[in-house]
C-alpha positions as a Python dict, from the first residue, in 0.01 Angstrom:
ca = {
    (1, 'M'): (0, 0, 0),
    (2, 'R'): (145, 333, -95),
    (3, 'R'): (179, 605, 163),
    (4, 'A'): (44, 935, 33),
    (5, 'F'): (126, 1278, 169),
    (6, 'A'): (-77, 1581, 62),
    (7, 'L'): (73, 1926, 76),
    (8, 'A'): (-279, 2062, 101),
    (9, 'A'): (-552, 1847, -51),
    (10, 'L'): (-555, 1543, -274),
    (11, 'V'): (-594, 1624, -643),
    (12, 'A'): (-581, 1429, -966),
    (13, 'A'): (-332, 1499, -1243),
    (14, 'T'): (-458, 1541, -1596),
    (15, 'A'): (-264, 1615, -1913),
    (16, 'L'): (-358, 1931, -2096),
    (17, 'P'): (-417, 1936, -2470),
    (18, 'S'): (-164, 2110, -2691),
    (19, 'G'): (-206, 2485, -2671),
    (20, 'A'): (-426, 2479, -2359),
    (21, 'Q'): (-348, 2712, -2068),
    (22, 'E'): (-497, 2688, -1722),
    (23, 'S'): (-413, 2832, -1382),
    (24, 'R'): (-158, 2641, -1179),
    (25, 'P'): (-295, 2386, -930),
    (26, 'D'): (-250, 2508, -574),
    (27, 'T'): (-245, 2165, -409),
    (28, 'M'): (-15, 1868, -455),
    (29, 'E'): (5, 1501, -370),
    (30, 'I'): (348, 1350, -320),
    (31, 'Y'): (373, 981, -242),
    (32, 'T'): (626, 702, -212),
    (33, 'V'): (592, 380, -410),
    (34, 'H'): (784, 141, -183),
    (35, 'D'): (774, 343, 140),
    (36, 'S'): (1146, 281, 188),
    (37, 'D'): (1370, 496, 403),
    (38, 'R'): (1532, 645, 92),
    (39, 'E'): (1199, 731, -66),
    (40, 'R'): (1069, 887, 256),
    (41, 'T'): (1386, 1096, 277),
    (42, 'T'): (1335, 1218, -81),
    (43, 'L'): (975, 1305, -6),
    (44, 'T'): (1071, 1502, 305),
    (45, 'E'): (1347, 1688, 121),
    (46, 'L'): (1120, 1769, -173),
    (47, 'R'): (846, 1902, 54),
    (48, 'A'): (1103, 2124, 226),
    (49, 'L'): (1221, 2258, -111),
    (50, 'L'): (866, 2334, -221),
    (51, 'D'): (805, 2516, 107),
    (52, 'E'): (1124, 2718, 61),
    (53, 'H'): (1099, 2807, -308),
    (54, 'D'): (807, 2963, -494),
    (55, 'V'): (764, 2724, -786),
    (56, 'Q'): (387, 2753, -807),
    (57, 'R'): (370, 2920, -1149),
    (58, 'W'): (561, 2630, -1309),
    (59, 'I'): (359, 2347, -1156),
    (60, 'V'): (131, 2182, -1409),
    (61, 'T'): (91, 1831, -1275),
    (62, 'P'): (16, 1823, -902),
    (63, 'V'): (95, 1455, -846),
    (64, 'V'): (451, 1338, -780),
    (65, 'R'): (555, 981, -710),
    (66, 'I'): (888, 887, -551),
    (67, 'D'): (1021, 557, -685),
    (68, 'E'): (1382, 463, -608),
    (69, 'T'): (1376, 200, -885),
    (70, 'Q'): (1284, 437, -1168),
    (71, 'I'): (1468, 693, -1380),
    (72, 'P'): (1294, 1031, -1339),
    (73, 'H'): (1027, 1093, -1602),
    (74, 'S'): (732, 1320, -1655),
    (75, 'H'): (450, 1103, -1792),
    (76, 'P'): (203, 961, -1723),
    (77, 'V'): (284, 1053, -1361),
    (78, 'L'): (577, 1274, -1269),
    (79, 'T'): (826, 1037, -1108),
    (80, 'L'): (1142, 1114, -914),
    (81, 'H'): (1402, 873, -778),
    (82, 'S'): (1607, 892, -456),
    (83, 'R'): (1943, 954, -617),
    (84, 'H'): (1957, 1315, -505),
    (85, 'N'): (1900, 1261, -135),
    (86, 'G'): (2112, 1521, 42),
    (87, 'D'): (2159, 1714, -284),
    (88, 'S'): (1881, 1968, -273),
    (89, 'M'): (1980, 2163, -583),
    (90, 'H'): (1976, 1860, -813),
    (91, 'L'): (1650, 1741, -660),
    (92, 'L'): (1490, 2081, -721),
    (93, 'A'): (1627, 2096, -1076),
    (94, 'T'): (1498, 1748, -1155),
    (95, 'F'): (1152, 1832, -1020),
    (96, 'L'): (1142, 2146, -1234),
    (97, 'H'): (1274, 1963, -1540),
    (98, 'E'): (989, 1711, -1526),
    (99, 'Q'): (731, 1984, -1462),
    (100, 'F'): (855, 2167, -1771),
    (101, 'H'): (782, 1862, -1984),
    (102, 'W'): (419, 1920, -1883),
    (103, 'W'): (452, 2299, -1910),
    (104, 'V'): (551, 2287, -2278),
    (105, 'I'): (245, 2074, -2360),
    (106, 'E'): (37, 2381, -2275),
    (107, 'R'): (235, 2574, -2535),
    (108, 'G'): (229, 2324, -2818),
    (109, 'D'): (232, 2567, -3111),
    (110, 'A'): (517, 2771, -2962),
    (111, 'L'): (709, 2453, -2883),
    (112, 'D'): (674, 2324, -3239),
    (113, 'A'): (793, 2656, -3382),
    (114, 'A'): (1089, 2671, -3144),
    (115, 'R'): (1192, 2316, -3230),
    (116, 'R'): (1188, 2402, -3601),
    (117, 'D'): (1415, 2700, -3538),
    (118, 'L'): (1643, 2496, -3314),
    (119, 'R'): (1675, 2232, -3584),
    (120, 'A'): (1782, 2502, -3829),
    (121, 'A'): (2030, 2649, -3581),
    (122, 'F'): (2169, 2312, -3470),
    (123, 'P'): (2136, 2076, -3768),
    (124, 'D'): (2360, 1809, -3615),
    (125, 'V'): (2279, 1717, -3256),
    (126, 'P'): (2398, 1425, -3044),
    (127, 'V'): (2163, 1139, -2971),
    (128, 'G'): (2202, 905, -2676),
    (129, 'G'): (2500, 855, -2453),
    (130, 'S'): (2573, 1122, -2196),
    (131, 'E'): (2544, 1413, -2441),
    (132, 'G'): (2201, 1389, -2603),
    (133, 'A'): (1851, 1259, -2545),
    (134, 'G'): (1714, 930, -2672),
    (135, 'S'): (1629, 1053, -3021),
    (136, 'T'): (1695, 1351, -3246),
    (137, 'S'): (1345, 1485, -3177),
    (138, 'S'): (1394, 1443, -2803),
    (139, 'T'): (1727, 1626, -2812),
    (140, 'Y'): (1555, 1930, -2970),
    (141, 'L'): (1277, 1903, -2712),
    (142, 'H'): (1533, 1896, -2434),
    (143, 'L'): (1703, 2209, -2563),
    (144, 'V'): (1372, 2377, -2474),
    (145, 'V'): (1304, 2192, -2148),
    (146, 'C'): (1660, 2225, -2016),
    (147, 'H'): (1668, 2596, -2096),
    (148, 'L'): (1345, 2642, -1903),
    (149, 'E'): (1501, 2446, -1618),
    (150, 'V'): (1806, 2677, -1621),
    (151, 'Q'): (1580, 2984, -1628),
    (152, 'A'): (1375, 2866, -1332),
    (153, 'M'): (1676, 2760, -1126),
    (154, 'T'): (1838, 3097, -1196),
    (155, 'A'): (1525, 3276, -1078),
    (156, 'L'): (1514, 3067, -761),
    (157, 'V'): (1877, 3032, -653),
    (158, 'G'): (2077, 3272, -870),
    (159, 'S'): (2280, 3227, -1185),
    (160, 'E'): (2602, 3102, -1027),
    (161, 'R'): (2440, 2827, -822),
    (162, 'A'): (2208, 2726, -1106),
    (163, 'R'): (2493, 2697, -1355),
    (164, 'E'): (2713, 2511, -1109),
    (165, 'T'): (2434, 2260, -1044),
    (166, 'L'): (2341, 2194, -1405),
    (167, 'A'): (2698, 2194, -1536),
    (168, 'S'): (2769, 1903, -1301),
    (169, 'T'): (2500, 1673, -1441),
    (170, 'T'): (2618, 1351, -1604),
    (171, 'H'): (2340, 1335, -1865),
    (172, 'Y'): (2234, 1571, -2148),
    (173, 'T'): (2579, 1727, -2117),
    (174, 'W'): (2585, 1872, -2470),
    (175, 'I'): (2233, 2005, -2422),
    (176, 'Y'): (2313, 2184, -2097),
    (177, 'E'): (2630, 2327, -2252),
    (178, 'Q'): (2427, 2482, -2535),
    (179, 'V'): (2146, 2619, -2321),
    (180, 'M'): (2390, 2783, -2079),
    (181, 'N'): (2646, 2910, -2331),
    (182, 'D'): (2496, 2955, -2678),
    (183, 'P'): (2279, 3269, -2694),
    (184, 'R'): (2091, 3135, -2996),
    (185, 'V'): (1888, 2903, -2772),
    (186, 'E'): (1754, 3186, -2562),
    (187, 'E'): (1694, 3401, -2869),
    (188, 'I'): (1477, 3127, -3020),
    (189, 'L'): (1285, 3059, -2700),
    (190, 'R'): (1226, 3429, -2640),
    (191, 'R'): (1106, 3472, -3000),
    (192, 'H'): (836, 3213, -2936),
    (193, 'G'): (736, 3323, -2587),
    (194, 'L'): (898, 3030, -2409),
    (195, 'M'): (1068, 3226, -2135),
    (196, 'V'): (961, 3185, -1775),
    (197, 'D'): (1044, 3550, -1707),
    (198, 'A'): (793, 3655, -1975),
    (199, 'P'): (434, 3745, -1882),
    (200, 'E'): (198, 3451, -1880),
}
């Protein structure tokens, strides 16, 4: 039996159709899958981070599961592992990263346009390994998602700490290098309204 913890009230997560925009949910459910010590620690640390940092405007899916056996992923339920216990910055970044996979669904037309421009700007991108995502399409998607992650982390903890955190990741290394160092990525995202510092 899973142990569920509500930050306020229990709510159900639903995917939004492409292009839809709704107000952010103001309640969340975070639960462990195996109720292990590691998962409970992750849950406690995540709740503390959400109490400390104002991430409300970027929350799309209000349900988070903690599963120490899974790689973090966004769908169908946002899932985090316990790898980042004691590493609050990477845990916060991972949570935001997976939320932004949901966030871009709300902005489907802008996302499609940005990916077309990114493909033109970066015609040869890495796939797989430590540098890229699992496919060419996913690498272009992650140029968007990872830039949003960098933007949000910068807003929350400052540029130096955000860059230090994300530069130390062992996955998507080429992607993070581009989003932090190549101004073309931000230019494209800003052109299509995919900046978290832009008005909603």
